[in-house]
SEVODO-548934 format. One line per 3 residues: number of its first residue (from 1); their letters; for each residue x, z, y of N, C-alpha, C. Coordinates in steps of 0.1 Angstrom, whole numbers. Atoms other than C-alpha are relative to their C-alpha. Layout:
N
NUM = A = X:Z:Y:X:Z:Y:X:Z:Y ~ ...
END
This chain:
321
1 = MLG = 10:10:0:275:153:-133:-4:-4:-15 ~ 4:2:14:255:146:-165:0:-15:-3 ~ 0:13:5:260:115:-184:-12:-2:-9
4 = SSQ = 12:3:8:234:98:-207:0:8:-13 ~ -1:-8:13:247:117:-237:-3:15:3 ~ 2:-14:-3:242:150:-219:-14:3:6
7 = GLT = 13:-2:-6:207:145:-204:-3:-12:9 ~ 4:11:-9:195:125:-175:12:-6:7 ~ -10:7:-7:217:98:-160:-2:3:15
10 = PIH = 2:-2:-14:223:101:-122:-11:-8:6 ~ 11:8:-5:199:72:-116:-13:6:-4 ~ 13:-6:5:171:88:-137:-2:13:7
13 = ARS = 2:-13:-7:177:122:-121:-4:-3:15 ~ 4:4:-14:175:106:-86:-14:-5:1 ~ 14:5:1:143:88:-96:-10:11:-2
16 = MAN = 9:-11:3:127:119:-109:-1:9:13 ~ 0:-8:-12:137:138:-77:-9:-6:10 ~ 8:7:-10:122:111:-55:-15:0:-4
19 = TLL = 14:0:4:90:110:-76:-6:14:3 ~ 5:-13:-3:86:148:-72:-1:3:15 ~ 0:-2:-15:94:147:-35:-13:-5:7
22 = IPL = 12:6:-6:64:125:-27:-12:10:0 ~ 11:-9:0:37:149:-39:3:13:7 ~ -3:-12:-7:56:179:-25:-2:-2:15
25 = LLG = 2:3:-14:56:162:10:-15:-1:3 ~ 15:2:-1:19:153:5:-6:14:1 ~ 6:-14:0:11:190:-3:4:7:12
28 = LGM = -4:-6:-13:31:201:27:-9:-4:11 ~ 9:4:-10:10:180:49:-14:6:-1 ~ 13:-7:2:-22:194:34:1:14:4
31 = LLA = -1:-14:-3:-9:229:38:1:2:15 ~ -1:-1:-15:0:223:75:-14:-2:6 ~ 13:2:-5:-35:209:80:-9:12:-2
34 = RRE = 9:-12:3:-52:239:63:3:11:9 ~ -4:-11:-8:-32:263:84:0:-3:15 ~ 1:5:-14:-37:243:116:13:3:8
37 = RLP = -13:-2:-6:0:244:123:4:-11:10 ~ -3:11:-9:0:211:141:-12:-4:8 ~ 11:4:-8:-22:197:168:-9:-11:-7
40 = PSA = 9:10:7:-52:175:158:5:-14:1 ~ -5:14:-2:-34:144:171:12:-3:-9 ~ -13:2:8:-4:149:147:-1:-11:-10
43 = PQV = 0:11:9:-15:125:120:1:-14:7 ~ -1:13:-7:-20:97:145:14:-3:6 ~ -13:1:-6:13:104:162:10:-4:-11
46 = LTR = -9:3:11:32:104:129:-2:-14:-6 ~ 3:13:5:15:73:117:5:-11:10 ~ -5:10:-10:23:55:150:15:-1:-1
49 = FVI = -15:0:2:60:65:145:4:-9:-12 ~ -3:8:12:60:50:110:-3:-15:3 ~ 3:14:-2:43:18:121:9:-7:10
52 = DIS = -8:6:-11:64:13:153:15:0:-3 ~ -14:-2:1:98:25:141:5:0:-15 ~ -5:-1:14:103:35:104:-2:-13:-8
55 = LPA = 3:11:9:85:6:87:7:-13:5 ~ -7:12:-5:100:-22:110:15:1:-4 ~ -14:-2:4:135:-7:103:2:-3:-14
58 = MIL = -1:3:14:129:-8:66:-2:-14:-3 ~ 2:15:3:116:-44:67:13:-7:3 ~ -13:7:-3:148:-55:85:11:2:-10
61 = VQL = -10:-3:9:170:-37:61:-2:-7:-14 ~ 3:6:13:153:-50:30:0:-15:0 ~ -1:15:-1:150:-86:42:14:-4:0
64 = SRL = -15:4:0:188:-86:47:5:0:-14 ~ -4:0:13:191:-79:10:-7:-9:-10 ~ 9:9:8:166:-105:-2:6:-14:-1
67 = APS = -5:14:2:179:-137:-18:-11:-9:-2 ~ 11:10:2:157:-168:-16:-1:-4:-14 ~ 2:5:14:142:-177:-50:-15:-3:-2
70 = GEL = 14:3:4:110:-190:-66:-7:12:-3 ~ 7:-13:4:103:-154:-77:-7:6:12 ~ 7:-6:-12:92:-146:-41:-14:-4:1
73 = LVP = 14:4:0:60:-165:-47:-9:10:-6 ~ 9:-10:7:47:-138:-70:-6:10:9 ~ 6:-10:-9:43:-110:-44:-8:-6:11
76 = LLM = 8:7:-11:29:-136:-20:-14:-4:-6 ~ 12:5:6:2:-149:-44:-9:11:-6 ~ 8:-10:8:-8:-118:-64:-10:8:8
79 = PWA = 10:-8:-7:-24:-97:-36:-13:-8:3 ~ 12:8:-3:-48:-126:-28:-8:-2:-13 ~ 7:1:13:-57:-131:-65:-7:13:-3
82 = MLA = 7:-13:3:-64:-93:-68:-12:2:9 ~ 11:-2:-9:-85:-94:-37:-13:-8:-5 ~ 11:9:5:-107:-123:-51:-6:7:-12
85 = LSA = 5:-5:12:-110:-107:-85:-8:14:2 ~ 6:-14:-3:-118:-71:-72:-13:-2:7 ~ 13:2:-7:-144:-83:-47:-10:-6:-9
88 = GVV = 9:5:9:-160:-103:-74:-6:10:-10 ~ 5:-11:9:-162:-73:-98:-10:9:8 ~ 9:-8:-8:-177:-52:-70:-14:-6:2
91 = LLA = 13:7:-2:-204:-78:-63:-8:0:-13 ~ 7:1:13:-213:-81:-100:-5:14:-4 ~ 4:-13:4:-216:-43:-103:-10:6:10
94 = RPL = 9:-5:-10:-240:-39:-73:-13:7:-6 ~ 12:-6:6:-270:-31:-96:2:15:-4 ~ -3:-13:4:-252:1:-107:-4:11:10
97 = WRR = 4:-9:-11:-259:17:-73:-12:-5:8 ~ 13:5:-5:-292:-1:-67:2:-8:13 ~ -3:10:-10:-276:-26:-44:0:6:14
100 = ERA = -1:-7:-13:-272:0:-16:10:-7:9 ~ -8:8:-8:-258:-19:13:13:7:5 ~ -12:-8:-5:-234:8:27:10:2:-11
103 = ITG = -9:-2:12:-220:15:-8:7:-13:-3 ~ -6:13:3:-214:-21:-15:11:-4:10 ~ -10:3:-11:-196:-26:19:12:8:-2
106 = ALL = -11:-9:2:-175:4:13:9:-4:-11 ~ -8:4:11:-164:-7:-21:7:-13:1 ~ -7:13:-2:-157:-42:-10:12:1:9
109 = LLV = -11:-2:-8:-133:-28:15:11:8:-8 ~ -9:-9:6:-117:0:-6:6:-4:-13 ~ -5:4:13:-114:-16:-40:10:-12:1
112 = PLG = -10:11:-1:-97:-49:-31:13:3:8 ~ -11:-3:-9:-74:-34:-5:7:13:-4 ~ -7:-11:5:-47:-11:-18:10:6:10
115 = NTS = -9:-7:-9:-24:15:-2:15:-5:-3 ~ -13:6:5:6:-8:-7:12:2:10 ~ -11:-3:-10:26:3:24:3:15:0
118 = FLG = -3:-15:-2:22:41:31:3:7:-13 ~ -3:-6:13:21:50:-6:8:-9:-8 ~ -6:10:9:32:18:-22:16:0:1
121 = LPM = -14:1:-1:67:16:-7:8:12:-4 ~ -7:-12:5:77:52:-13:-1:1:-15 ~ 1:-1:15:64:50:-49:9:-11:-7
124 = IEA = -9:10:5:83:17:-55:14:5:0 ~ -14:-5:-1:115:33:-43:2:11:-10 ~ -2:-11:9:109:64:-64:0:-4:-14
127 = ILG = 2:3:14:98:48:-96:7:-13:-5 ~ -6:12:3:111:12:-96:14:-2:5 ~ -13:1:-5:142:17:-75:0:-7:14
130 = AEA = -1:6:-13:153:7:-40:2:-15:0 ~ -2:15:1:163:-28:-51:-13:-7:-1 ~ 13:7:1:126:-35:-57:-8:0:13
133 = LPY = 8:-2:-13:115:-26:-21:-3:-14:7 ~ 3:13:-7:119:-62:-6:-13:-7:-5 ~ 12:7:6:92:-75:-30:-13:8:4
136 = GIL = 12:-8:-4:69:-46:-21:-4:-3:15 ~ 3:3:-14:73:-54:16:-7:-13:1 ~ 6:13:-1:64:-90:10:-15:1:-5
139 = YDQ = 14:-2:6:33:-80:-11:-9:7:11 ~ 8:-7:-10:22:-56:17:-2:-9:13 ~ 1:6:-13:30:-76:49:-5:-14:-1
142 = LGS = 6:14:1:20:-111:36:-12:0:-9 ~ 12:-1:8:-8:-99:14:-10:10:5 ~ 9:-10:-3:-24:-66:20:-4:1:15
145 = FPA = 4:-2:-14:-22:-64:58:-7:-12:5 ~ 8:11:-4:-33:-100:65:-14:0:-6 ~ 14:-1:7:-62:-94:40:-8:10:8
148 = LAT = 8:-10:-8:-72:-63:60:-5:-6:13 ~ 3:6:-13:-71:-82:93:-11:-11:-1 ~ 9:12:1:-91:-112:80:-12:4:-9
151 = YGS = 11:-4:10:-112:-102:49:-7:13:5 ~ 5:-13:-4:-116:-66:62:-10:-1:12 ~ 8:2:-12:-130:-78:95:-13:-6:-4
154 = VIV = 12:7:4:-155:-101:78:-9:10:-7 ~ 9:-10:8:-168:-73:54:-6:9:10 ~ 6:-9:-9:-173:-49:83:-11:-7:8
157 = ALF = 10:7:-8:-192:-76:103:-12:-3:-9 ~ 11:3:8:-214:-84:73:-8:12:-4 ~ 7:-11:6:-222:-49:61:-3:12:10
160 = ATG = 2:-11:-10:-220:-26:92:-11:-5:10 ~ 11:3:-10:-249:-24:117:6:-1:14 ~ -4:1:-14:-243:-37:151:14:-5:3
163 = VPP = -14:4:-2:-208:-51:146:0:-15:1 ~ 0:15:-2:-202:-86:160:9:-7:-10 ~ -9:8:9:-187:-113:137:14:-1:7
166 = PTP = -13:1:-6:-149:-114:141:3:-15:4 ~ -4:13:-5:-135:-143:161:14:-3:-5 ~ -14:3:4:-103:-162:150:10:6:10
169 = GAV = -9:-5:-9:-87:-151:182:2:15:-2 ~ -1:-15:2:-94:-114:175:8:3:-12 ~ -8:-2:12:-80:-117:140:14:-3:2
172 = ARR = -14:4:-3:-49:-135:153:7:11:8 ~ -5:-10:-8:-44:-108:179:4:12:-9 ~ -3:-11:9:-46:-81:152:13:-2:-8
175 = LFT = -12:4:8:-20:-99:131:13:1:8 ~ -13:3:-7:5:-108:158:3:11:10 ~ -4:-12:-8:4:-74:176:3:12:-8
178 = FPP = -3:-11:9:11:-54:145:15:0:-2 ~ -15:0:0:48:-43:148:7:-4:-14 ~ -7:4:13:57:-45:110:-2:-15:-3
181 = FLT = 2:14:3:42:-80:107:9:-9:9 ~ -9:7:-9:61:-92:138:14:2:-4 ~ -13:-2:5:92:-76:124:4:-9:-12
184 = LLV = -2:8:12:88:-95:92:3:-14:4 ~ -3:13:-5:86:-128:111:13:-2:6 ~ -13:0:-7:116:-120:133:11:1:-11
187 = GAL = -10:-3:10:135:-107:103:3:-13:-9 ~ -1:12:8:128:-139:83:8:-11:7 ~ -7:9:-8:141:-160:112:15:4:0
190 = LVG = -14:-4:-1:173:-139:114:7:-2:-13 ~ -6:2:14:179:-141:76:3:-15:-1 ~ -2:15:1:174:-179:78:12:-4:8
193 = ARL = -12:3:-9:199:-181:107:13:4:-7 ~ -12:-5:7:224:-160:87:4:-9:-11 ~ -3:8:12:221:-181:56:5:-14:4
196 = LGF = -5:13:-5:226:-213:77:13:1:7 ~ -13:-2:-6:257:-198:92:0:2:15 ~ 1:-2:-14:244:-193:127:2:14:5
199 = LPP = -3:-14:-3:247:-155:126:9:6:-10 ~ -9:-7:9:275:-134:111:-7:12:-7 ~ 5:-12:6:267:-105:87:2:12:9
202 = MPG = 0:-11:-9:260:-73:106:-1:13:-8 ~ 2:-12:9:267:-44:81:-2:13:8 ~ 2:-12:-8:270:-19:109:-14:3:5
205 = LIA = 14:-1:-4:236:-26:123:-9:3:-11 ~ 9:-2:12:220:-27:88:2:15:-4 ~ -2:-14:4:236:7:81:-8:10:9
208 = LLD = 8:-8:-10:221:21:113:-15:0:-2 ~ 14:1:2:187:7:106:-4:7:-13 ~ 3:-7:13:189:21:70:-3:15:3
211 = KVA = 2:-14:-3:192:56:85:-14:2:6 ~ 13:-1:-6:161:50:106:-11:-1:-10 ~ 10:3:10:142:36:77:-2:12:-10
214 = ASL = 1:-12:9:150:68:57:-11:10:4 ~ 10:-9:-5:125:86:79:-14:-3:-6 ~ 13:5:4:96:66:64:-7:9:-10
217 = VPV = 7:-8:11:89:86:32:-4:14:5 ~ 5:-13:-4:89:121:46:-11:0:11 ~ 10:1:-11:70:112:78:-13:-5:-5
220 = VMV = 13:5:4:44:91:62:-7:9:-10 ~ 7:-8:10:37:114:33:-6:13:6 ~ 6:-11:-7:32:144:56:-12:-4:8
223 = AVG = 12:6:-7:9:122:78:-12:-2:-9 ~ 11:2:9:-11:113:48:-6:13:-5 ~ 4:-13:4:-13:149:37:-9:7:10
226 = LQL = 8:-6:-11:-26:160:71:-14:-5:0 ~ 13:6:-1:-55:136:67:-8:0:-13 ~ 6:1:14:-63:140:30:-12:10:-1
229 = RIR = 12:-9:2:-98:154:22:-5:-2:-14 ~ 4:1:14:-107:162:-14:-14:6:-1 ~ 14:-4:2:-145:164:-18:-7:-9:-9
232 = IPR = 8:9:9:-168:151:-45:-14:-2:5 ~ 14:3:-4:-199:134:-32:-9:-2:-12 ~ 7:0:13:-222:142:-61:-10:-12:0
235 = ENL = 9:11:0:-247:115:-50:7:-13:-2 ~ -8:12:1:-219:89:-52:9:0:-11 ~ -10:-1:11:-202:99:-84:2:-13:-8
238 = LPL = -1:13:7:-210:65:-101:9:-10:7 ~ -8:9:-7:-196:43:-74:14:5:2 ~ -14:-6:-1:-166:67:-70:7:-3:-13
241 = AFG = -7:2:13:-158:65:-107:3:-15:-2 ~ -2:14:2:-163:27:-107:11:-5:9 ~ -10:5:-9:-141:22:-76:14:4:-4
244 = LTT = -13:-5:3:-112:43:-88:5:-6:-14 ~ -4:6:13:-113:29:-124:4:-15:2 ~ -3:14:-3:-113:-7:-110:13:-1:7
247 = KLI = -12:1:-8:-86:0:-85:13:4:-7 ~ -12:-5:6:-62:21:-105:3:-5:-14 ~ -3:4:14:-66:7:-140:-3:-15:-2
250 = LAP = 4:13:3:-85:-26:-142:8:-11:8 ~ -7:9:-9:-67:-43:-112:14:-2:-5 ~ -14:3:5:-31:-38:-125:-1:-6:-14
253 = LAA = 1:6:13:-43:-47:-160:-2:-15:2 ~ 2:14:-3:-56:-80:-146:12:-7:5 ~ -12:5:-5:-24:-85:-127:10:-2:-11
256 = LAI = -9:1:12:-4:-79:-159:-4:-12:-9 ~ 5:11:8:-27:-104:-178:3:-13:7 ~ -3:13:-7:-22:-131:-151:14:-3:-1
259 = SRL = -14:2:1:15:-126:-151:4:-5:-14 ~ -3:5:14:17:-130:-189:-5:-14:-2 ~ 6:13:2:-6:-160:-188:8:-11:7
262 = LGW = -8:10:-8:15:-178:-162:15:1:-3 ~ -14:-1:4:48:-167:-177:9:6:11 ~ -8:-7:-11:58:-147:-146:7:12:-6
265 = EGE = -7:-12:4:85:-121:-152:11:3:10 ~ -10:-4:-10:113:-103:-134:-4:11:9 ~ 3:-11:-9:115:-77:-107:-12:-2:9
268 = ATR = 11:3:-9:91:-94:-83:-13:1:-7 ~ 13:-1:8:64:-96:-110:-3:15:-3 ~ 2:-14:2:69:-59:-119:-5:7:12
271 = VAI = 4:-6:-12:65:-49:-83:-15:-4:3 ~ 13:5:-3:34:-71:-79:-11:7:-8 ~ 9:-7:9:17:-55:-109:-1:15:4
274 = FEA = 0:-14:-4:27:-20:-97:-8:1:13 ~ 8:-1:-12:13:-27:-62:-15:-2:-2 ~ 14:3:3:-19:-40:-77:-7:13:-5
277 = GMP = 5:-12:5:-24:-5:-91:0:11:10 ~ 1:-10:-10:-22:13:-58:-14:5:3 ~ 13:-5:-3:-51:35:-47:-5:-6:13
280 = PMI = 6:6:-12:-75:25:-19:8:2:13 ~ -8:-1:-13:-59:18:15:-6:9:10 ~ 4:-10:-9:-61:46:40:-6:-7:13
283 = TAG = 5:7:-12:-65:21:69:-14:-7:-2 ~ 13:6:4:-94:3:51:-10:11:0 ~ 10:-11:0:-110:37:46:-4:4:14
286 = ALA = 3:-4:-14:-107:45:83:-10:-11:6 ~ 9:10:-5:-123:11:91:-14:1:-6 ~ 14:-2:6:-152:18:67:-7:11:6
289 = IDA = 6:-12:-6:-158:52:81:-5:-3:14 ~ 4:4:-13:-158:38:116:-12:-8:1 ~ 12:9:1:-184:13:105:-12:7:-7
292 = RLA = 11:-8:6:-205:41:89:-4:-6:-14 ~ 3:5:14:-202:26:54:3:11:-10 ~ -1:-11:10:-208:56:31:12:8:2
295 = PKL = -12:-8:-4:-182:79:48:4:10:-11 ~ -4:-10:10:-183:106:21:6:-7:-12 ~ -6:7:12:-177:81:-7:13:-6:4
298 = VAA = -13:5:-4:-149:65:13:11:11:0 ~ -9:-11:0:-132:98:19:4:4:-14 ~ -3:-3:14:-134:106:-18:8:-10:-7
301 = LVG = -8:11:6:-121:72:-28:15:1:4 ~ -14:-1:-5:-90:76:-6:7:13:-5 ~ -6:-13:4:-84:113:-14:3:1:-15
304 = FGI = -2:0:15:-89:112:-52:8:-11:-4 ~ -8:11:3:-73:78:-53:15:3:0 ~ -14:-4:-2:-40:92:-40:4:10:-11
307 = LFA = -3:-10:10:-41:122:-63:1:-6:-14 ~ -1:6:14:-49:102:-95:11:-10:-1 ~ -11:10:0:-23:76:-85:13:6:-5
310 = FVT = -12:-7:5:4:102:-92:0:1:-15 ~ 1:0:15:-8:101:-128:1:-14:-5 ~ 0:13:6:-14:64:-133:12:-9:4
313 = LPL = -11:9:-4:15:48:-113:12:1:-9 ~ -12:-2:8:43:63:-134:-1:-7:-14 ~ 2:6:13:27:48:-165:2:-15:0
316 = WPI = 0:15:0:28:11:-154:14:-5:-4 ~ -13:5:5:66:7:-159:1:0:-15 ~ 0:-1:14:61:19:-194:-8:-11:-7
319 = IMG = 10:10:5:31:-4:-200:6:-14:1 ~ -6:13:-2:50:-34:-185:12:-2:-10 ~ -11:2:9:79:-27:-208:13:-3:6
END
């Protein structure tokens, strides 16, 4: 085993291996799709497995390791600040694409909403370490997903043709029937009961759930690879470049500036800045395509966003110092 004086430490070697594993699994999914080795329903089945089994297991495991502190406010507040700032930037830039309604709607969905779960959690584990995962889960489940259910529904209703306005009941149903969000609420109650002494520690159950949670990275990255489409819509090059620059570079820079201004520091802050630099959310892209909001642009934002993120995301720990 190599020590620090002989090369990579075990921790750094494991981090590098995890970082390389993610694009390899993504490429495997793309290869399987190209060769049509799996049925057309495979991406949906694998995604369902992750949403219903892998991600809830990971949430319960990571919540059991989370200690209550004021630091938890950072991943709760940052995604909403990023949403407001990103949406404002998109609206200010509308003249660049001649205020085309479909393009504006697509960018309002794809730029503020990041891939903080399917790509975010694996990349956090690979680059920042497993101990940072609880903060990433809070950022995703109390920030990105509620934002998709509320803000995303409003944007679709405003910019898509023939889509009725979302009702509070419909938004609430979307939130409270989503297995990971329900797991987060139940897990928080269980952690509270344990801290108050009503429940004993359950290391055996946590170890079992940890093994189930380990399926998240390979399954989700193959599922993403199966759906990835890399095409350049020449008529939308400007909004594509604007969207990816804003999402991958300007948003995390803004998160870093906010953190420095407010004096936020620590692991939770690092995770919040890192999550702010995630590429556009796949689910938001599916929502935009379903609403016929510039589908070629949306597919390019999602596809190229994931590829470019493998270049930009490893830089943020260095920039944060």
